[in-house]
C-alpha positions, 0 to 999 in steps of 0.5 A: 162760223163764217167770220170772226170779227176782232174789235168792236169799235165803230168799224167792227160794229158796222161790219157785224151789222152788215154780216147780220143783215146778209145772213152770215154766221159770225162772232164779234169779240173785243178784249175791252170790257166795255165800249169807249165812253170818251169822244175820240172820233168826233164827226160823221161824214154825209157818206157814212150817214148814207151808208148806215141808213139801211140799218135804220140808225141814221136818224138816231145818230142825227138826233144825238149829234150836232149838224154844224154848218158854220166856222168862226175863224178867230184872227187878231181883232176880228172874227171871220164867219165862214160857211161850212157845207151849207151849199144847197146840195140836192144829191144827198139827204145829209148835206152837213158834217155831223158832230157826234162823239165816238162814244155815242156812235158806238152806243147807237151801233151796239144798241142796233146789234143788241136789238137784233140778237147780236152779242158783242163778246167783250172781255174776250181777246184773240191770242192765237191765229193760224191757218188750218186747211180751209179754215182758220184756227183761232184761240180766244181768251175770256175775261175769267182766264179760260181759253176757247178754240174756234174755227172761222172761214175768215177773220177780220181785224178791226182791232186798231193800230196795234192789230193782233190780226195784222201782226199774226197775218204778217202784214206790214204797216208802213209809215212814220210818226209826227214829232208833235204832241197833241192835247185833247179834251172834252169840256165846257167852255164859257165865251164861245158861240154855240153850234159853230166850229171855232178855229184860232190860227196863230203863228205860235200854234193852232187851237180848235173847239168843236161842238159836241153836246155829249159827253161835254159841250166842246171838244178842244184840240191843240198842239203842246207848245214847244216851250211847255213842259211835257207834263200830265194834261190838266185843266190849268195847262189847257187854260194856259194854252187857250189864253196864249192863242185866243184873244177872246180868252174863253174860260175852260171848266168841267173837263170830262176827259183829257189826254195827250197823244202822238200821231202817225201816218201809216198804212197796211201794205195789204188789206188781205192775206188769204183768209185774213182781212184788215179794216179801219185803223188796223189798215190805216192811221193818220191825223184827225184832219178832215175827220176821215178816220172813223168814217173811212173805217166804217166804209171799209167795213160796209164794203167788205161785209156783204161780200164776205156774207154772200161768198160764205153763203155760196151766193157769190164767187170768191173773186168778190173778196179780191175786190175789197183791197182793189176798191178800198186800198186806193181810198186809204192811200188817198186819205193818208195823203190828204190828212198828211198835207192838211196836217203839215199846213196846219202845224208846220213852223216853216216861215212860208207855210206859217205866213200862208196859214196865218195871213193869207188863208184868213184873208182869202178864205171868205171870198173863196168860200163864198163861191159855191164851186170851191165849197162843193169841191171841198165838200165832195172830198171831205164828205167822202161823197166823191169816193168811187170805184170806176176802176174796180174789177167788179165795175162794168160800163155797158156797151152804151154808157149814158153820157150824163148822170152817175157812171158805173162805179159811182155812188148812187146819188139821192137824186131825185130826192128819196131815190136812196131810200127806195133802194135801201133794202138788203141786196141788189137793186135794178133801176129801170129808167124810161117809159115803163112799157119799154121793160118787158116782164118776161125779159126780167124774169129770164134775167133774174131767175135763180137770183130774184131773192137778191135783186129788187127791181125798181121802175123809175120812169122819168124820175131817175138820175139819168136823162136817157133810157138807162138801166143800172144795177146798184150794189148792196153798198150803194155803188153802181156795179153796171150801167148801160143806156137803152133796153138791151139787157145782154150786157147786164146778163153777162155781168150777173152771170159772172158776179151773181151767178144763178142759184138753183133752189 
């Protein structure tokens, strides 16, 4: 077996989907008997929708979700209506934040795997893990108590904050816990305008209602007030808090799920130790600010999956596996910083921060967010469309990189619209831009000989993201590994020889 995936949450399921698409042998196990049925993570970012599109699941996710575009900021005696992401972006097919419960996300990914013959082995726990020569000896305990010894070349921990893989690999998990206690519920609410996010920012605390649809219409998120006893969460307690923070007194009813929890801000000191890898919450946990957690985990998985598969199949060099941490650890650290700052601003009792949160922000937000520039900046950050790998060891700018358009290491934009759909198939995609006659067939045959089964060629003509004659190589995860201006392909040939060497079949 090439890969053992431990954990069948969204991160593990996405990893399994990509391992299957690229022909790796693997198993995916989870000690829980069933997938989650609570909402937990509640939103999917545009970049995640793009990244999942190759599996054909994005349409189903959108169909089940709520693409919210508006925020209602509730202030004393007035409600400020704020646009969320409706800024007319043209380089993505998904210019919105999709509110969808984690339960539904897992359901869609699980159904995709089932449709392609992948069995998620639930009720199966990893209880032993140690290196054994060139492989890893793993011990699995099944629901009936029997144990099984299996060998894998690589093991990926997608098993959450209390990761067994991380613990057995000896990887540290550094950070701290926040002192506040959060209250969370999926329920029905009377008195709220549907289809928008509702935010109540007061001196005493904060209260949010997010549109879900399933398993309930609304997700409620708030802090337990310091003067409220630390008792079990119930509908009466939630209504008491809503009455305190919300002047319009929304009526709560029919809760599907209620819980309280403490938050942490922690990151793994490494994302890889030999044959062991970490992804998702096993590598980074933080506050839910900005809906980054599940999305970052899924994108961890989709960065790692094709690399593991191609290396395991002997189609790519081992150095690809070193690029996983080089590319994803900076993203994880950035998310930890971003969510920590947002959490501090939203919850601090410091008089200056509280004044800015409750007085200044509501007054300034409407005028600031009317301008497309600030909204674009916020959208690029929160949506994760701005993630790039320009400093990755596997990113190369050719000798004459284009002056305008995406650079090596950047995400391939959906510009012109539909470009991402044209490059959605498994493998690499070579984009040739400019008059088709400039690109000679014999030149391409020589370039791709021995790897033509992994690289598709697209002659884009003038319908390209660059204004000059340019060639670019798109990696399996939608990022540009190589970009150069002109028609000379020697630099690209060198890149391919290193990162996708010729296979003699």
